[in-house]
PLY file of the C-alpha trace (Angstrom):
ply
format ascii 1.0
element vertex 549
property float x
property float y
property float z
element edge 548
property int vertex1
property int vertex2
end_header
-6.49 -40.45 56.40
-8.24 -40.89 53.02
-11.22 -38.97 54.36
-8.92 -36.03 55.34
-7.35 -36.05 51.87
-10.77 -36.01 50.25
-11.90 -33.12 52.45
-8.67 -31.22 51.61
-9.11 -31.77 47.85
-12.70 -30.65 48.02
-11.67 -27.55 49.97
-8.95 -26.72 47.39
-11.39 -27.24 44.52
-13.96 -24.99 46.16
-11.27 -22.35 46.78
-10.10 -22.29 43.14
-13.65 -22.36 41.83
-14.50 -19.46 44.08
-11.29 -17.64 43.05
-12.03 -18.08 39.35
-15.64 -17.05 39.85
-14.56 -13.98 41.77
-11.91 -13.10 39.12
-14.44 -13.66 36.35
-17.04 -11.63 38.16
-14.57 -8.87 39.03
-13.53 -8.61 35.36
-17.09 -8.20 34.20
-17.81 -5.85 37.08
-14.90 -3.65 35.91
-16.23 -3.70 32.35
-19.76 -2.85 33.50
-18.49 -0.13 35.85
-16.39 1.57 33.19
-19.14 1.35 30.58
-21.47 3.03 33.06
-18.89 5.78 33.67
-18.42 6.27 29.94
-22.18 6.43 29.31
-22.61 9.00 32.08
-19.73 11.11 30.76
-21.01 10.91 27.19
-24.49 12.01 28.27
-23.25 14.94 30.38
-20.90 16.10 27.65
-23.63 16.16 25.00
-26.08 17.99 27.29
-23.82 20.62 28.80
-20.86 21.23 26.47
-20.87 24.88 25.36
-20.87 24.11 21.61
-22.93 21.65 19.60
-21.33 18.21 19.33
-21.70 15.49 16.71
-22.39 12.31 18.71
-21.24 10.00 15.91
-17.94 11.81 15.32
-17.33 12.15 19.06
-17.87 8.44 19.65
-15.67 7.44 16.71
-12.81 9.61 18.00
-13.10 7.97 21.41
-13.15 4.47 19.93
-10.25 5.25 17.57
-8.14 6.58 20.46
-8.86 3.45 22.51
-7.97 1.08 19.67
-4.87 3.08 18.77
-3.37 2.02 22.10
-3.43 -1.63 20.95
-1.97 -2.00 17.46
-2.27 -0.10 14.15
-4.58 -2.66 12.54
-7.38 -3.05 15.07
-9.90 -0.49 13.84
-13.55 0.50 14.14
-15.53 0.66 10.89
-18.66 2.85 10.98
-21.59 2.15 8.68
-20.49 4.91 6.30
-17.21 3.08 5.58
-18.58 -0.44 5.15
-18.65 -0.03 1.38
-14.95 0.90 1.39
-14.15 -2.31 3.31
-16.13 -4.32 0.79
-14.11 -2.72 -2.01
-10.82 -3.63 -0.28
-11.76 -7.31 -0.08
-13.58 -7.71 -3.41
-12.17 -4.94 -5.60
-15.77 -4.08 -6.50
-18.04 -1.09 -5.90
-20.92 0.69 -7.59
-19.90 3.96 -9.17
-18.42 5.77 -12.17
-14.95 4.18 -12.10
-12.44 6.99 -11.53
-9.75 8.11 -9.11
-10.46 11.63 -7.84
-8.32 14.23 -6.06
-8.91 17.57 -4.32
-7.31 20.76 -5.65
-8.13 24.13 -4.14
-11.92 24.33 -3.81
-12.84 21.54 -6.22
-12.43 17.81 -6.81
-10.82 16.74 -10.08
-10.65 13.51 -12.07
-7.18 12.12 -11.45
-7.47 8.98 -13.55
-10.51 7.22 -15.05
-10.57 3.42 -15.08
-10.50 2.04 -18.60
-13.78 0.47 -19.69
-16.00 2.02 -17.02
-18.59 4.85 -17.07
-16.26 7.82 -16.51
-13.90 6.78 -19.31
-16.70 5.70 -21.66
-18.40 9.08 -21.11
-15.22 10.83 -22.25
-14.00 12.15 -18.88
-10.25 12.74 -18.71
-7.57 13.31 -16.12
-7.63 16.97 -15.12
-11.38 17.49 -15.55
-12.92 19.59 -12.75
-16.22 18.53 -11.15
-18.40 21.66 -10.81
-21.75 20.08 -9.95
-23.20 16.63 -9.16
-26.90 16.20 -9.97
-27.33 19.96 -9.97
-25.65 20.48 -6.57
-22.44 22.52 -6.43
-19.32 20.52 -5.63
-17.39 23.60 -4.51
-15.78 23.12 -1.10
-16.62 19.42 -0.97
-13.95 16.94 0.16
-12.95 13.90 -1.90
-14.79 11.73 0.65
-18.00 13.75 0.25
-17.81 13.68 -3.56
-16.93 9.98 -3.59
-20.03 9.11 -1.52
-22.27 10.91 -4.04
-20.55 9.42 -7.10
-20.87 5.91 -5.69
-24.23 4.20 -5.70
-26.19 1.21 -6.86
-25.45 0.01 -10.41
-27.93 1.18 -13.07
-28.68 4.41 -11.18
-27.97 7.65 -13.05
-25.71 10.57 -12.20
-25.26 13.91 -13.98
-22.04 15.91 -13.73
-21.24 19.47 -14.75
-17.58 19.44 -15.73
-14.93 21.99 -16.64
-12.03 21.24 -18.97
-9.75 24.22 -19.52
-12.18 26.93 -20.71
-14.90 24.47 -21.72
-17.91 23.69 -19.48
-20.00 20.65 -20.35
-22.59 18.32 -18.84
-22.39 14.55 -18.92
-24.96 11.98 -17.76
-24.39 8.26 -17.39
-25.40 5.24 -15.35
-23.32 3.88 -12.51
-21.95 0.37 -12.98
-20.47 -2.35 -10.83
-16.85 -1.32 -11.01
-14.29 -4.08 -10.62
-10.72 -2.93 -10.19
-8.53 -5.65 -11.67
-6.19 -7.40 -9.25
-3.76 -7.76 -12.16
-3.54 -4.44 -14.02
-0.93 -5.85 -16.43
0.88 -9.02 -17.45
3.09 -9.71 -20.43
6.69 -10.38 -21.48
9.60 -8.16 -20.45
12.34 -10.17 -22.12
12.90 -13.23 -24.28
10.75 -15.88 -22.61
10.56 -13.91 -19.34
7.00 -13.29 -18.17
5.83 -10.52 -15.89
2.72 -10.34 -13.69
1.81 -7.28 -11.61
-0.48 -8.08 -8.66
-2.11 -4.99 -7.18
-3.85 -6.52 -4.13
-5.06 -9.80 -2.64
-8.74 -9.46 -3.39
-11.27 -12.23 -3.91
-10.35 -14.64 -6.75
-6.99 -12.99 -7.45
-5.33 -16.44 -7.29
-7.50 -17.49 -10.25
-6.36 -14.32 -12.05
-2.73 -15.32 -11.46
-3.41 -18.84 -12.83
-5.14 -17.42 -15.90
-2.29 -14.97 -16.54
0.29 -17.75 -16.17
-1.64 -19.96 -18.59
-1.92 -17.15 -21.12
1.80 -16.37 -20.93
2.64 -20.02 -21.60
0.30 -19.99 -24.60
2.10 -17.01 -26.12
5.63 -18.43 -25.94
7.89 -20.75 -23.97
8.28 -19.46 -20.42
11.91 -19.38 -19.32
11.37 -17.27 -16.22
8.62 -15.45 -14.35
8.60 -12.16 -12.42
5.77 -11.70 -9.90
5.65 -8.03 -8.89
4.31 -7.47 -5.34
5.78 -3.99 -4.88
3.32 -1.60 -3.31
0.89 -4.46 -2.65
-0.62 -3.91 0.82
-2.02 -7.43 1.12
-5.60 -8.52 1.62
-7.23 -11.92 1.98
-5.19 -14.63 3.74
-6.77 -17.49 1.80
-5.76 -15.87 -1.50
-2.12 -15.67 -0.38
-2.31 -19.40 0.42
-3.81 -20.19 -2.99
-1.21 -18.11 -4.86
1.63 -19.78 -2.95
0.10 -23.15 -3.89
0.47 -22.26 -7.59
4.25 -22.58 -7.25
4.80 -25.22 -4.55
4.02 -28.92 -4.20
0.82 -30.22 -2.62
1.32 -30.99 1.09
3.86 -28.24 1.79
3.07 -26.06 4.80
2.42 -22.46 3.77
1.48 -20.51 6.88
0.18 -21.05 10.40
-1.72 -18.66 12.67
-1.49 -18.50 16.47
-3.58 -16.34 18.79
-5.55 -16.16 22.03
-8.44 -18.32 20.81
-6.83 -21.73 20.42
-9.80 -23.04 18.40
-9.03 -20.45 15.74
-5.40 -21.45 15.32
-4.83 -23.03 11.96
-2.14 -24.52 9.74
-2.56 -23.82 6.02
-1.00 -26.27 3.59
-0.89 -26.57 -0.18
-3.94 -28.71 -0.91
-4.00 -28.42 -4.71
-1.68 -29.70 -7.40
0.86 -26.97 -8.20
0.57 -25.18 -11.53
4.31 -24.64 -11.94
7.17 -25.82 -9.73
9.91 -25.63 -12.37
9.96 -22.21 -14.05
12.61 -19.97 -12.42
10.74 -17.45 -10.29
11.59 -13.95 -9.05
9.36 -12.02 -6.68
9.75 -8.25 -6.41
9.04 -6.57 -3.06
9.59 -3.17 -1.43
8.86 -1.41 1.84
5.16 -1.17 0.89
4.73 -4.91 0.32
2.76 -6.04 3.35
0.75 -8.82 4.96
-0.39 -11.30 2.26
2.46 -10.07 0.02
4.89 -11.05 2.76
3.29 -14.47 3.14
3.76 -15.26 -0.55
7.30 -13.86 -0.78
8.22 -15.44 2.58
6.89 -18.87 1.56
8.74 -18.75 -1.76
11.93 -17.76 0.09
11.57 -20.30 2.93
10.94 -23.18 0.51
13.68 -22.00 -1.88
11.22 -21.92 -4.76
12.37 -18.55 -6.05
14.56 -15.51 -5.48
13.34 -12.34 -3.77
14.60 -9.04 -5.21
14.03 -5.48 -3.96
13.86 -3.90 -0.53
12.85 -5.16 2.92
9.08 -5.55 3.14
6.71 -3.73 5.49
6.70 -6.20 8.39
3.03 -6.99 9.09
2.65 -10.47 10.49
-0.73 -9.99 12.13
-4.08 -11.48 11.12
-7.30 -9.46 11.35
-10.89 -10.62 11.44
-13.99 -8.49 10.96
-16.56 -8.80 13.75
-20.07 -7.47 13.17
-21.34 -4.92 15.67
-24.73 -3.29 16.09
-26.16 -0.76 13.61
-24.24 -2.20 10.65
-20.84 -1.30 12.07
-17.80 -3.56 12.35
-14.67 -4.12 14.38
-11.60 -5.25 12.49
-9.61 -6.89 15.27
-6.16 -8.49 15.34
-6.72 -12.12 16.39
-3.43 -13.85 15.63
0.13 -13.71 14.35
1.14 -15.73 11.33
4.25 -17.84 10.85
5.75 -18.92 7.53
7.36 -22.36 6.81
10.76 -21.68 8.44
8.92 -20.87 11.69
9.57 -17.13 11.65
7.06 -14.36 12.13
7.71 -11.34 9.96
5.85 -8.91 12.22
8.00 -5.91 13.09
9.18 -6.22 16.69
7.99 -2.71 17.43
5.15 -1.80 15.09
4.72 1.60 16.66
8.24 2.67 15.72
8.76 2.89 11.96
10.62 5.00 9.44
8.89 8.04 7.91
7.90 5.96 4.85
6.31 3.32 7.09
9.07 0.78 6.55
10.72 -1.29 9.28
13.62 0.45 10.95
16.93 -1.14 11.76
16.62 -4.06 14.17
19.66 -4.91 16.33
21.12 -8.33 15.54
20.75 -9.24 19.22
16.97 -9.09 18.85
16.81 -11.21 15.71
16.36 -14.97 15.66
17.89 -17.10 12.89
15.84 -19.65 10.97
16.64 -22.00 8.10
15.10 -22.34 4.67
14.42 -25.74 3.11
17.92 -25.74 1.56
19.56 -24.57 4.79
19.91 -20.87 4.01
19.80 -18.58 7.03
16.91 -16.12 7.28
15.83 -13.88 10.14
12.73 -12.60 11.88
12.49 -9.13 13.39
10.37 -7.40 10.82
9.68 -7.91 7.14
11.14 -10.15 4.45
14.74 -9.34 3.59
15.36 -9.81 -0.16
17.99 -12.20 -1.47
19.18 -9.40 -3.75
18.73 -5.89 -2.39
18.30 -2.96 -4.77
19.51 0.37 -3.46
16.57 2.70 -3.04
16.68 5.56 -5.50
16.97 8.97 -3.87
14.47 11.42 -5.29
15.55 15.05 -5.36
13.43 17.61 -3.53
12.78 19.38 -6.81
10.97 16.25 -8.06
8.93 16.02 -4.87
7.96 19.68 -5.33
7.02 19.23 -9.01
4.80 16.30 -8.05
3.21 17.85 -4.97
2.44 21.10 -6.84
0.82 18.93 -9.57
3.01 20.55 -12.24
3.96 17.25 -13.85
0.27 16.26 -13.75
-0.79 19.56 -15.37
1.85 19.36 -18.09
0.75 15.81 -18.96
-2.85 17.03 -19.14
-1.89 19.85 -21.52
0.21 17.40 -23.55
-2.85 15.19 -24.03
-4.87 18.12 -25.39
-2.19 19.03 -27.92
-1.31 15.48 -29.02
-4.11 13.26 -30.28
-1.98 10.11 -30.24
1.38 8.81 -29.05
3.35 5.63 -29.68
2.47 2.44 -27.83
3.28 2.69 -24.13
6.23 0.30 -24.43
7.78 2.46 -27.17
6.88 5.94 -25.96
9.67 8.14 -24.57
9.56 11.77 -23.53
12.24 13.46 -25.66
14.92 16.03 -24.86
13.13 18.53 -27.11
9.90 18.02 -25.18
11.82 18.49 -21.93
12.68 22.00 -23.09
8.93 22.55 -23.57
8.43 21.40 -19.99
11.01 23.91 -18.74
9.18 26.65 -20.62
5.90 25.47 -19.07
7.42 25.93 -15.60
8.33 29.59 -16.17
6.29 31.65 -13.73
5.06 28.54 -11.86
5.67 28.24 -8.13
7.60 25.18 -7.05
9.90 26.50 -4.36
11.65 23.87 -2.28
14.54 23.49 0.08
17.25 20.88 -0.20
18.39 18.75 2.72
21.67 20.64 2.60
19.81 23.94 3.04
17.81 22.49 5.92
20.97 21.36 7.68
22.68 24.71 7.10
19.62 26.44 8.58
19.87 24.14 11.61
23.53 25.10 11.93
22.53 28.76 11.88
20.05 28.29 14.73
22.57 26.34 16.84
25.23 28.99 16.16
22.83 31.68 17.37
22.10 29.75 20.55
25.80 29.40 21.24
26.57 33.01 20.21
28.81 32.03 17.27
26.57 33.26 14.47
28.03 36.77 14.15
31.45 35.23 13.60
30.24 33.00 10.76
27.47 35.21 9.29
29.46 36.14 6.16
30.41 32.54 5.46
26.81 31.47 6.05
25.44 34.04 3.55
28.06 33.00 0.97
27.14 29.33 1.40
23.40 30.04 1.04
24.07 32.04 -2.14
26.18 29.19 -3.54
23.42 26.68 -2.82
20.82 28.91 -4.49
22.98 29.17 -7.62
23.43 25.40 -7.72
19.66 24.84 -7.31
19.02 26.72 -10.54
20.55 23.81 -12.39
18.47 21.15 -10.57
16.09 20.74 -13.50
18.99 19.64 -15.69
20.65 17.67 -12.89
17.50 15.58 -12.35
16.49 15.60 -16.01
16.68 11.80 -16.56
14.36 11.03 -13.62
11.93 13.84 -14.47
11.76 12.52 -18.05
10.94 9.02 -16.73
8.10 10.38 -14.59
6.75 12.48 -17.47
6.90 9.46 -19.78
4.73 7.32 -17.50
2.36 10.19 -16.60
1.74 11.04 -20.26
1.36 7.35 -21.18
-1.40 7.06 -18.55
-3.36 9.82 -20.34
-3.71 7.58 -23.40
-3.47 4.02 -22.05
-4.60 4.50 -18.43
-3.06 2.52 -15.59
-1.87 -0.30 -17.83
-0.01 2.26 -19.92
1.61 3.78 -16.84
2.93 0.36 -15.77
4.21 -0.57 -19.24
5.96 2.79 -19.67
7.64 2.44 -16.26
9.04 -0.98 -17.13
11.49 0.70 -19.52
13.34 2.32 -16.59
12.72 -0.14 -13.75
15.97 -1.19 -12.00
14.22 -4.06 -10.21
13.01 -5.45 -13.51
16.44 -5.15 -15.11
18.03 -6.98 -12.15
15.37 -9.72 -12.33
15.84 -10.21 -16.08
19.61 -10.39 -15.65
19.24 -13.03 -12.91
16.71 -15.14 -14.85
19.12 -15.16 -17.80
21.87 -16.51 -15.52
20.81 -19.99 -14.38
24.02 -20.69 -12.48
23.69 -17.54 -10.34
19.97 -18.21 -9.77
20.63 -21.78 -8.60
23.62 -20.67 -6.54
21.48 -18.21 -4.56
18.83 -20.85 -3.82
21.41 -23.41 -2.76
23.03 -20.96 -0.36
26.36 -20.86 -2.18
26.08 -17.29 -3.38
0 1
1 2
2 3
3 4
4 5
5 6
6 7
7 8
8 9
9 10
10 11
11 12
12 13
13 14
14 15
15 16
16 17
17 18
18 19
19 20
20 21
21 22
22 23
23 24
24 25
25 26
26 27
27 28
28 29
29 30
30 31
31 32
32 33
33 34
34 35
35 36
36 37
37 38
38 39
39 40
40 41
41 42
42 43
43 44
44 45
45 46
46 47
47 48
48 49
49 50
50 51
51 52
52 53
53 54
54 55
55 56
56 57
57 58
58 59
59 60
60 61
61 62
62 63
63 64
64 65
65 66
66 67
67 68
68 69
69 70
70 71
71 72
72 73
73 74
74 75
75 76
76 77
77 78
78 79
79 80
80 81
81 82
82 83
83 84
84 85
85 86
86 87
87 88
88 89
89 90
90 91
91 92
92 93
93 94
94 95
95 96
96 97
97 98
98 99
99 100
100 101
101 102
102 103
103 104
104 105
105 106
106 107
107 108
108 109
109 110
110 111
111 112
112 113
113 114
114 115
115 116
116 117
117 118
118 119
119 120
120 121
121 122
122 123
123 124
124 125
125 126
126 127
127 128
128 129
129 130
130 131
131 132
132 133
133 134
134 135
135 136
136 137
137 138
138 139
139 140
140 141
141 142
142 143
143 144
144 145
145 146
146 147
147 148
148 149
149 150
150 151
151 152
152 153
153 154
154 155
155 156
156 157
157 158
158 159
159 160
160 161
161 162
162 163
163 164
164 165
165 166
166 167
167 168
168 169
169 170
170 171
171 172
172 173
173 174
174 175
175 176
176 177
177 178
178 179
179 180
180 181
181 182
182 183
183 184
184 185
185 186
186 187
187 188
188 189
189 190
190 191
191 192
192 193
193 194
194 195
195 196
196 197
197 198
198 199
199 200
200 201
201 202
202 203
203 204
204 205
205 206
206 207
207 208
208 209
209 210
210 211
211 212
212 213
213 214
214 215
215 216
216 217
217 218
218 219
219 220
220 221
221 222
222 223
223 224
224 225
225 226
226 227
227 228
228 229
229 230
230 231
231 232
232 233
233 234
234 235
235 236
236 237
237 238
238 239
239 240
240 241
241 242
242 243
243 244
244 245
245 246
246 247
247 248
248 249
249 250
250 251
251 252
252 253
253 254
254 255
255 256
256 257
257 258
258 259
259 260
260 261
261 262
262 263
263 264
264 265
265 266
266 267
267 268
268 269
269 270
270 271
271 272
272 273
273 274
274 275
275 276
276 277
277 278
278 279
279 280
280 281
281 282
282 283
283 284
284 285
285 286
286 287
287 288
288 289
289 290
290 291
291 292
292 293
293 294
294 295
295 296
296 297
297 298
298 299
299 300
300 301
301 302
302 303
303 304
304 305
305 306
306 307
307 308
308 309
309 310
310 311
311 312
312 313
313 314
314 315
315 316
316 317
317 318
318 319
319 320
320 321
321 322
322 323
323 324
324 325
325 326
326 327
327 328
328 329
329 330
330 331
331 332
332 333
333 334
334 335
335 336
336 337
337 338
338 339
339 340
340 341
341 342
342 343
343 344
344 345
345 346
346 347
347 348
348 349
349 350
350 351
351 352
352 353
353 354
354 355
355 356
356 357
357 358
358 359
359 360
360 361
361 362
362 363
363 364
364 365
365 366
366 367
367 368
368 369
369 370
370 371
371 372
372 373
373 374
374 375
375 376
376 377
377 378
378 379
379 380
380 381
381 382
382 383
383 384
384 385
385 386
386 387
387 388
388 389
389 390
390 391
391 392
392 393
393 394
394 395
395 396
396 397
397 398
398 399
399 400
400 401
401 402
402 403
403 404
404 405
405 406
406 407
407 408
408 409
409 410
410 411
411 412
412 413
413 414
414 415
415 416
416 417
417 418
418 419
419 420
420 421
421 422
422 423
423 424
424 425
425 426
426 427
427 428
428 429
429 430
430 431
431 432
432 433
433 434
434 435
435 436
436 437
437 438
438 439
439 440
440 441
441 442
442 443
443 444
444 445
445 446
446 447
447 448
448 449
449 450
450 451
451 452
452 453
453 454
454 455
455 456
456 457
457 458
458 459
459 460
460 461
461 462
462 463
463 464
464 465
465 466
466 467
467 468
468 469
469 470
470 471
471 472
472 473
473 474
474 475
475 476
476 477
477 478
478 479
479 480
480 481
481 482
482 483
483 484
484 485
485 486
486 487
487 488
488 489
489 490
490 491
491 492
492 493
493 494
494 495
495 496
496 497
497 498
498 499
499 500
500 501
501 502
502 503
503 504
504 505
505 506
506 507
507 508
508 509
509 510
510 511
511 512
512 513
513 514
514 515
515 516
516 517
517 518
518 519
519 520
520 521
521 522
522 523
523 524
524 525
525 526
526 527
527 528
528 529
529 530
530 531
531 532
532 533
533 534
534 535
535 536
536 537
537 538
538 539
539 540
540 541
541 542
542 543
543 544
544 545
545 546
546 547
547 548
């Protein structure tokens, strides 16, 4: 009997071993077969296709299409884009230090970085690049110009520039450009500190610590605002380190789970916290993603601070770069991450988002409830929901048109030429008198736009035509369109306060660069005002964190 059992067990083991071997072999056979098909197709296409093909571009399109079927974050990085990836993780690159933009046939300086070659050489926002090292820049894309402007530090570059009617040549050496992770920190109220974090690049946690230390040196810190709005994320370890600044050693911060069990990891606070007492507010919006959501989610789950703003982006996936041949890389999603309450903030359907990229409405039936440290209820389903939500400001179509046509940009450029100095960025305001100058500047400029009301009325017209009702309502339709056109003429005055705000920050950036833009914007920022009000109300702050609000 025992012998029969042994024979049976051996037979079963052989069967499963054979099955696994066959499955394993079949899988690799399928891979090999399809690679062979692809290689054959690729070869035939390049030999016989009627027009010339670019093998590199053709291959990248094929790879991109394949990866697009997986998730939005698994991407192929060709050799030409490796430097851009390095910049995203380190904030460093070799170049002149300027943001550039394409207009018509030429690339322009949009904003020089303070303290780097472009700014030190006297280049200004609005300057047109005519030539680079004697080669015409006409017709070149921003990507093409950027590749030429970037290069090894201590190498020289010569630019032929145009500013209004003036043409001039400027030569300078490229430098290692480091874009600061913290473009600004300071005080926004009595004892209330403010830190703006742009991205989670290498050593940004140290920058946060240094900023916090400096704020405490300047005056007693009664509250702190950490601004993560528009922050797309970055390095996971930096989000862990920043969270550790505000929470006790030993607290779990985030865990990752994926296919490769050996890569799964639990991250805890391993260092002594810098500050666990100062009331903390974190600002987020629909563009706060990934590492930003880890920090804000940890602070919310552990009831260390209050989250103010709008629901975050909803990216709870972890990527890892894998080196490929010929100095290319694959950035591949390897895991999902989970914050202390146990929830994953990844959007349930990452292929279906709002036009601005934000998470759409998720039915309550698909959400799962979790508890914070103090017992507050929080949910998964996509993004971090703020404790205090700020209604998103609706921007009129006239403002979108003025921005897209670069008319606000051009006016600010002209303003800089006619005004040598302005007040400090925190005291500068675009006046009503200057707004009249702006209206004069717009005379003869094209900035046509349609309102949502006009778009809907036009849709009504088309439907009425399809259903043969249009002739009956044609007169009313024409009268309504005329009425809307008359009302649009007053849109400049209707949206005057918001346009003045935008002009204030745009002009401030001409004198004080990005730091000036941020400081000027703080004067009008609803999120900041809400945060200050909360930090000045200890009872409300504590009530929210205790779940009694």
